[in-house]
C-alpha positions in Angstrom: -50.4 20.9 -45.7 -48.3 17.9 -44.6 -45.6 18.3 -41.9 -42.9 17.3 -44.5 -44.0 20.1 -46.9 -44.1 22.6 -44.0 -40.6 21.7 -42.9 -39.3 22.3 -46.4 -40.8 25.8 -46.6 -38.8 28.8 -45.2 -41.1 29.2 -42.2 -40.2 25.6 -41.2 -36.6 26.6 -40.4 -37.1 26.0 -36.6 -38.3 22.5 -37.2 -35.3 21.7 -39.4 -32.9 22.9 -36.7 -34.8 20.8 -34.0 -34.7 17.7 -36.2 -31.0 18.2 -37.0 -30.1 18.7 -33.3 -32.0 15.5 -32.4 -30.2 13.5 -35.0 -26.8 14.8 -33.9 -27.6 14.0 -30.2 -28.8 10.5 -31.2 -25.5 9.8 -33.0 -23.4 11.2 -30.2 -25.3 9.0 -27.7 -23.7 5.9 -29.4 -20.3 7.2 -28.2 -20.7 8.4 -24.6 -18.4 11.3 -23.8 -17.1 11.7 -20.2 -14.9 14.5 -19.1 -13.3 14.3 -15.7 -12.7 17.8 -14.3 -12.0 16.8 -10.7 -8.6 17.8 -9.3 -7.6 14.3 -8.2 -9.0 12.6 -11.4 -11.2 10.4 -9.2 -13.4 9.4 -12.1 -10.5 8.4 -14.5 -8.8 5.1 -14.7 -5.0 4.8 -14.5 -3.0 3.9 -17.6 -2.2 0.5 -16.0 -5.9 -0.3 -15.6 -6.6 0.9 -19.1 -4.0 -1.4 -20.5 -5.4 -4.3 -18.5 -8.9 -3.7 -19.8 -7.6 -3.4 -23.4 -5.9 -6.8 -23.0 -9.2 -8.3 -21.7 -11.1 -6.9 -24.7 -8.5 -8.2 -27.2 -8.3 -11.7 -25.6 -12.1 -11.8 -25.0 -11.6 -13.1 -21.5 -14.7 -13.0 -19.4 -14.5 -11.6 -15.9 -17.4 -11.8 -13.4 -17.4 -9.7 -10.3 -19.9 -10.5 -7.5 -20.0 -7.7 -4.9 -21.8 -8.4 -1.6 -22.1 -4.8 -0.4 -25.9 -4.5 -1.0 -28.6 -3.7 1.5 -29.9 -1.0 3.9 -26.6 0.3 5.2 -25.4 3.7 6.6 -24.4 6.4 4.2 -20.7 5.7 4.4 -21.1 2.2 3.2 -23.5 3.4 0.5 -20.7 5.7 -0.7 -18.3 2.8 -0.9 -20.9 0.7 -2.8 -21.5 3.6 -5.2 -17.8 3.9 -5.9 -17.5 0.1 -6.5 -20.5 0.2 -8.8 -19.1 3.2 -10.7 -15.7 1.5 -11.2 -17.3 -1.7 -12.4 -19.5 0.2 -14.8 -16.4 1.8 -16.3 -14.5 -1.5 -16.4 -17.4 -3.0 -18.3 -17.5 -0.2 -20.9 -13.7 -0.1 -21.4 -13.5 -3.9 -21.8 -16.4 -4.1 -24.4 -18.5 -5.6 -21.6 -16.2 -8.6 -21.0 -16.2 -7.5 -17.4 -19.6 -8.3 -16.0 -20.8 -7.6 -12.4 -23.7 -8.0 -10.0 -24.4 -6.9 -6.5 -25.8 -9.5 -4.1 -27.7 -8.9 -0.9 -26.6 -11.6 1.6 -29.8 -11.2 3.6 -32.2 -11.0 0.6 -33.6 -14.5 1.2 -34.7 -13.8 4.7 -34.0 -17.4 5.7 -31.5 -17.6 8.6 -30.2 -21.0 7.3 -29.5 -19.7 3.8 -27.9 -16.5 5.2 -25.7 -18.5 7.5 -24.6 -20.9 4.7 -23.8 -17.9 2.4 -21.8 -16.1 5.1 -19.9 -19.3 5.9 -19.0 -19.7 2.3 -17.7 -16.2 2.1 -15.7 -16.7 5.3 -14.1 -19.8 3.9 -13.0 -17.7 0.9 -11.0 -15.5 3.3 -13.5 -12.6 3.3 -14.5 -10.8 6.5 -17.6 -8.8 7.5 -17.9 -5.6 9.5 -20.5 -5.7 12.3 -22.4 -2.5 12.7 -24.9 -1.4 15.4 -28.2 0.4 14.5 -30.6 2.0 16.9 -34.3 2.3 16.1 -37.2 3.0 18.5 -34.8 2.6 21.5 -33.7 -0.9 20.4 -30.2 -1.6 19.3 -29.8 -4.1 16.5 -26.6 -5.5 14.9 -26.1 -6.1 11.3 -23.3 -7.8 9.3 -21.9 -5.8 6.3 -19.8 -7.6 3.8 -17.6 -5.0 2.1 -16.1 -7.5 -0.3 -16.4 -9.2 -3.6 -15.4 -12.3 -5.5 -13.7 -11.9 -8.9 -13.9 -14.9 -11.2 -11.4 -15.1 -14.0 -11.0 -18.3 -16.1 -13.1 -20.2 -13.7 -11.0 -19.3 -10.6 -12.3 -17.2 -7.8 -10.2 -14.4 -6.3 -11.5 -12.8 -3.1 -11.4 -9.0 -2.7 -11.7 -7.3 0.7 -12.4 -3.6 0.2 -12.6 -2.6 3.8 -10.2 -4.0 6.3 -11.2 -2.8 9.7 -11.3 -4.4 13.1 -13.6 -1.6 14.5 -17.3 -2.3 14.8 -18.0 1.1 13.2 -15.2 2.3 10.9 -14.9 6.0 10.7 -15.1 8.2 7.6 -11.3 8.1 7.0 -11.2 4.3 7.0 -14.1 4.3 4.5 -12.4 6.9 2.3 -9.2 4.9 2.3 -11.2 1.9 1.1 -12.7 4.1 -1.7 -9.2 5.2 -2.7 -8.2 1.5 -3.1 -11.2 0.3 -5.1 -9.5 0.4 -8.4 -6.3 -1.2 -7.0 -8.2 -4.0 -5.3 -10.3 -4.9 -8.3 -7.5 -4.5 -10.7 -5.1 -6.6 -8.6 -7.6 -9.5 -8.5 -8.1 -9.4 -12.2 -4.4 -9.3 -12.9 -3.9 -12.4 -10.7 -6.4 -14.2 -12.9 -4.9 -13.1 -16.2 -1.2 -13.7 -15.7 0.5 -16.9 -16.6 2.6 -17.4 -13.4 3.0 -15.8 -10.0 6.3 -14.2 -9.0 8.4 -16.0 -6.4 9.8 -14.1 -3.4 12.4 -15.8 -1.2 12.7 -15.1 2.5 16.2 -15.9 3.7 16.4 -18.2 6.8 19.4 -19.0 8.9 22.2 -16.7 9.9 19.8 -15.5 12.7 17.3 -14.0 10.4 13.8 -13.5 11.7 11.7 -16.6 12.2 8.6 -17.1 10.0 6.3 -16.2 12.9 8.1 -12.9 13.3 7.4 -11.9 9.7 4.1 -13.7 9.3 1.9 -10.7 8.9 3.9 -9.3 6.0 4.5 -12.7 4.3 0.8 -13.7 4.6 -0.3 -10.5 2.9 2.4 -10.9 0.2 1.4 -14.5 -0.4 -1.9 -13.2 -1.8 -0.1 -12.0 -4.9 3.2 -14.0 -5.0 4.6 -17.3 -4.0 6.6 -16.9 -0.8 9.2 -19.5 0.0 11.9 -19.9 2.7 15.5 -20.0 1.4 18.6 -21.3 3.1 22.1 -20.8 1.7 24.4 -23.3 3.4 27.0 -22.6 0.7 25.0 -24.5 -1.9 25.8 -23.2 -5.4 22.2 -23.9 -6.5 20.6 -22.1 -3.5 19.7 -18.9 -5.3 20.5 -19.5 -9.0 20.1 -22.5 -11.2 21.7 -23.7 -14.5 19.4 -23.9 -17.5 20.4 -25.9 -20.5 21.2 -23.7 -23.5 21.9 -20.6 -21.4 25.4 -19.3 -20.6 24.5 -17.6 -17.4 22.6 -18.9 -14.4 18.9 -18.0 -13.8 17.7 -16.6 -10.4 15.2 -18.9 -8.8 13.4 -16.0 -7.1 12.5 -12.6 -8.5 13.2 -11.0 -5.1 15.2 -12.2 -2.1 14.5 -10.6 1.4 17.3 -10.7 3.9 15.8 -9.6 7.2 17.5 -9.5 10.6 20.7 -11.6 10.2 22.8 -11.6 13.4 25.6 -14.0 12.5 28.6 -13.7 10.1 28.1 -14.7 6.5 30.9 -16.8 5.0 32.7 -15.6 1.9 30.9 -18.5 0.0 27.5 -17.3 1.1 28.4 -13.6 0.2 29.6 -14.8 -3.2 26.2 -16.5 -3.8 24.4 -13.2 -2.8 26.7 -11.2 -5.1 26.1 -13.5 -8.1 22.3 -13.6 -7.4 22.4 -9.8 -7.9 24.6 -10.1 -11.0 22.3 -12.6 -12.6 19.3 -10.4 -12.4 17.9 -11.0 -8.9 16.6 -8.2 -6.7 17.4 -7.8 -3.0 15.6 -6.2 0.0 18.0 -5.8 2.9 16.8 -5.1 6.4 19.9 -5.2 8.7 20.7 -3.9 12.1 24.3 -2.4 12.1 24.2 -2.4 15.9 23.1 -5.1 18.3 20.9 -4.0 21.3 20.2 -6.4 24.1 16.5 -5.8 24.9 16.5 -8.2 27.8 19.1 -6.1 29.6 17.1 -3.0 28.8 14.0 -4.4 30.3 15.6 -5.8 33.4 18.3 -3.2 34.2 16.8 -0.2 32.4 20.0 0.2 30.4 22.2 -1.7 27.9 25.0 -1.1 25.4 24.5 -1.2 21.7 27.6 -2.5 19.9 28.5 -3.4 16.3 26.8 -6.5 14.9 29.3 -8.3 12.9 27.5 -9.9 9.9 30.3 -9.7 7.4 28.0 -7.8 5.0 29.3 -4.2 5.5 32.0 -4.5 2.8 29.6 -6.2 0.3 27.0 -3.5 0.8 29.6 -0.7 0.8 30.9 -2.0 -2.6 27.4 -2.0 -4.0 26.7 1.6 -2.9 25.3 1.6 0.7 27.5 2.3 3.8 25.8 1.1 6.9 27.0 3.4 9.7 27.7 2.0 13.2 25.5 4.4 15.0 22.0 5.0 16.3 19.6 7.7 15.2 17.7 9.6 18.0 14.8 11.6 16.7 12.5 14.1 18.4 9.8 12.9 16.0 9.4 9.5 17.5 6.9 6.9 18.9 5.7 7.0 22.5 6.6 4.5 25.3 4.8 3.8 28.5 7.1 3.9 31.6 6.8 4.0 35.3 7.2 7.7 36.3 7.8 6.9 40.0 5.6 6.0 42.9 2.2 7.4 43.3 0.9 6.3 46.7 0.7 2.5 46.6 0.2 2.3 42.9 2.4 2.4 39.8 2.5 5.7 38.0 2.6 4.7 34.4 2.9 7.6 32.0 3.7 8.1 28.3 7.0 9.5 27.2 8.8 10.1 23.9 11.0 7.1 23.0 13.7 8.8 21.0 15.2 5.5 19.8 12.0 4.8 17.7 11.9 7.4 14.9 8.6 7.9 13.1 9.0 8.9 9.5 6.4 10.4 7.2 7.3 10.8 3.5 7.0 14.2 1.9 4.9 15.4 -1.0 7.7 14.6 -3.5 8.3 11.1 -2.2 9.2 8.1 -4.3 6.2 6.0 -5.4 7.2 3.4 -2.8 6.5 5.9 0.0 3.7 8.0 -1.6 0.4 8.5 0.2 1.3 6.3 3.2 0.8 6.8 6.9 3.9 7.2 9.1 6.3 4.3 9.3 8.0 3.2 12.5 11.7 2.4 13.2 13.3 0.8 16.2 17.0 1.3 17.0 17.8 2.4 13.5 21.1 3.5 12.0 21.9 5.9 9.2 23.0 5.0 5.7 25.2 6.9 3.3 25.0 6.3 -0.5 28.6 5.7 -1.7 30.6 4.3 -4.6 28.7 6.1 -7.4 29.5 4.7 -10.8 28.3 5.6 -14.2 25.0 3.9 -14.9 23.9 3.4 -11.3 21.7 5.8 -9.4 20.8 6.0 -5.7 17.9 7.6 -4.0 17.0 8.1 -0.3 13.6 6.7 0.3 13.2 7.4 4.0 15.0 9.8 6.3 14.7 11.0 9.9 13.4 14.4 10.7 15.7 17.5 10.9 15.5 17.2 14.7 17.6 14.1 14.9 21.1 13.3 16.2 23.6 10.5 15.8 25.3 8.5 18.5 28.3 6.5 17.3 28.9 2.9 18.7 29.1 1.9 21.4 25.9 3.6 22.4 24.5 3.6 25.9 20.8 2.7 25.6 18.8 3.6 28.7 15.3 4.5 29.7 16.6 7.8 31.1 16.8 9.1 27.5 13.2 10.2 27.8 14.4 13.0 30.1 16.4 14.7 27.3 15.1 18.3 26.8 13.7 19.3 23.4 16.7 21.7 22.7 19.0 18.6 22.7 17.6 17.9 19.2 18.1 21.4 17.8 20.5 21.0 15.0 21.6 23.1 12.0 20.6 20.4 9.5 17.9 21.3 7.0 17.1 17.6 6.5 17.4 14.3 8.4 19.7 11.3 8.1 19.0 8.6 5.5 17.4 5.4 6.9 16.5 3.6 3.7 18.0 3.9 0.2 17.2 2.5 -3.3 20.1 1.5 -5.6 19.4 0.5 -9.2 21.2 0.3 -12.5 24.7 -1.0 -13.1 26.4 -3.1 -10.4 29.9 -4.6 -10.5 30.7 -7.8 -8.7 32.3 -7.5 -5.3 34.4 -10.6 -6.3 35.5 -9.4 -9.7 39.1 -9.0 -8.5 39.0 -11.4 -5.6 37.9 -14.8 -7.1 40.5 -17.4 -8.1 40.8 -18.2 -11.7 39.6 -21.8 -11.4 36.2 -20.8 -10.0 36.1 -17.7 -12.2 36.4 -19.8 -15.4 34.2 -22.7 -14.2 31.3 -22.9 -16.8 29.0 -24.6 -14.3 29.4 -21.7 -11.8 29.2 -19.1 -14.7 30.6 -16.2 -12.8 29.3 -12.7 -14.0 31.3 -9.6 -13.4 28.5 -7.0 -13.7 24.9 -6.4 -14.4 23.2 -3.4 -16.1 19.8 -3.7 -14.5 20.3 -4.6 -10.9 18.1 -3.3 -8.1 18.2 -3.4 -4.3 16.8 -1.6 -1.3 18.6 -1.3 1.9 16.9 -0.5 5.3 19.1 0.0 8.3 16.6 -1.5 10.7 15.8 -5.2 10.9 12.8 -4.5 13.2 11.1 -2.6 10.4 9.6 -5.9 9.1 9.1 -7.7 12.4 5.6 -8.1 13.8 4.9 -8.6 17.5 3.4 -11.9 18.6 1.0 -13.0 21.4 0.8 -16.3 23.2 -2.2 -18.5 22.2 -3.1 -22.0 23.1 -0.6 -24.3 21.4 1.9 -21.6 20.4 2.2 -18.0 19.3 0.1 -15.9 16.9 1.4 -12.8 15.0 0.0 -9.4 15.6 -0.5 -7.0 12.7 2.7 -5.3 11.5 2.5 -1.7 12.6 0.5 -2.5 15.7 0.8 -0.1 18.6 0.3 -1.6 22.0 -0.6 1.7 23.6 -3.5 2.5 21.3 -4.3 -1.2 20.6 -4.6 -0.7 16.8 -2.5 -0.4 13.7 -1.2 3.1 13.2 2.0 2.6 11.2 2.2 1.7 7.5 5.3 -0.5 7.6 3.6 -3.3 5.8 2.2 -1.1 3.0 5.7 0.3 2.5 7.2 -3.1 2.3 4.6 -4.3 -0.1 5.3 -1.3 -2.3 9.0 -2.0 -2.1 8.4 -5.6 -3.3 6.2 -4.4 -6.1 8.9 -2.0 -7.2 11.6 -4.7 -7.1 9.2 -6.9 -9.2 8.9 -4.1 -11.6 5.2 -4.1 -11.1 4.7 -0.4 -12.0 1.0 -0.9 -12.4 0.5 -2.2 -8.9 2.6 0.4 -7.2 1.0 3.3 -9.1 -2.5 2.2 -8.1 -1.5 1.5 -4.5 -0.1 5.0 -4.1 -3.1 6.7 -5.7 -5.0 9.0 -3.4 -8.4 10.7 -3.6 -8.9 13.6 -1.3 -11.6 13.4 1.4 -13.4 16.7 1.8 -15.8 16.4 4.8 -18.2 19.2 5.9 -16.8 21.7 8.4 -18.4 20.6 11.6 -17.6 23.9 13.4 -19.5 26.0 10.8 -22.6 23.7 10.6 -22.9 23.0 14.4 -26.1 24.6 15.6 -27.0 25.9 12.1 -28.4 22.7 10.6 -31.8 24.3 9.7 -30.1 27.2 8.0 -27.9 25.0 5.8 -30.6 22.5 5.0 -33.0 25.3 4.0 -30.3 26.9 1.8 -29.4 23.6 0.2 -33.1 22.7 -0.6 -34.6 26.2 -1.0 -32.0 28.0 -3.2 -32.3 25.6 -6.2 -36.1 25.8 -6.0 -36.0 29.6 -5.9 -33.6 29.7 -8.9 -35.8 27.5 -11.0 -39.0 29.5 -10.2 -37.1 32.8 -10.9 -35.9 31.5 -14.3 -39.4 30.3 -15.1 -41.0 33.7 -14.3 -38.2 35.6 -16.1 -38.6 33.5 -19.3 -42.4 33.9 -19.2 -42.0 37.7 -18.8 -39.5 37.9 -21.7 -41.8 35.8 -23.9 -44.8 38.0 -23.1 -42.8 41.2 -23.7 -41.6 39.9 -27.1 -44.9 38.7 -28.5 -47.3 41.4 -27.0 -48.4 43.9 -29.7 -48.3 47.6 -28.9 
């Protein structure tokens, strides 16, 4: 009897079911089904990335990703490589394989000259390696790890640095942070290659604003995704906006303008230019010190007086919805400072104290996307801000605020090193929340000069005065030092230190730069970038306390229990089969 005839007979029912199941599984295999059941959706792409990959599929743009994290590395680097490989595999599937990728082992050739040439080429692209130490048979060897990639879009290479660490051996938290940002870093490089033009961000110069070297760390990072240019007003009508033939209103020359650290008075003409820049669709990031503090006097005499800094901007910002208060915020949640605690024999007695003039702020779980999933940010001689002048169509939101254990000192404020001796109960207040330090204003804005401008200039078609805007956006931070990086002397000049650098610990521990980059992304209306940057994947390490001294027990449980379960199921199934088919 043939197999086909047997299947068609009643007793061939089991074969028919098996063949049908095989056919169904074969059909389903053509459309792979993946269900992400993780709490933090770590295996799912964001909507922004999905849209980007759909655009690649429709445009049939080819993207090549060459990742150099391949080789015999410690487990933490293997985890990072596995996450990169998983994301690239998903990118390829979602883009109809228009995203191609390969992993390259820099040391695969075994030739020192070839390896050196490859590493030099990567270094010239702006990529950096991490040097790790391995110990085998009592001998310590060093190895270069390149946690980076090069994304090629339309023939142009875009470098991607997954792990940015100055430590020889980054810890698990640093590696986990790199894993969190894999989708963001890859997506950002691909977006740079796909877009027609880069946004332009202006940094205001003059009026005592910070010098380029003092904001270099922030601007250098920002320049990876935008064109950063220095801007001077000087009363020029074309400084911020330009006339375009065929358009009634002027066009902003920069998508975002950063005003950081002015210490001189703005003329009415310059204030009018800033006002009209906002009215014509420009976005503003203000970082202003309402009080002036003489740091040289503080260093030399251990005390100084903080007085109002007259910039002429208080009335303009008040009209647009932010009142900069002439005060200083002292917070029990603050950064440390190293001071001389008095003589100790013939040596200086340097100790660490709480510097209440430097609040440290950590955003809460319900924070705005600009602040989400960031480490603490650091302020220095910061004032409070009050959202005011609410009008229909405009909304304000507090982005950062001091802790509930903070107090205000109105100007003039005596600033002295003796503040470290304040007792903790000095900061016990009845407030349930802190004082606003940074606010976001967006929506409808009305011109500060709507009722102040003379008729001749108001009706001048070349100037094209606008009375209001329906889609304005600006962020105000009451601390100019928030964006300023420290510098160090080098041969031939000065070099910037990383923004957020702590001299006591000699490393970056504050997330000011990430916060500022998020703020710029929000002002650029780059929702995709900010949503990816603020995404977090929880790191769940083993409990070292529970496993210490019980490694054998846990290893045996992890290896032995699955084996025992498989053997038990096999014996049980065999017993049930024997019982079913054994005749009495």
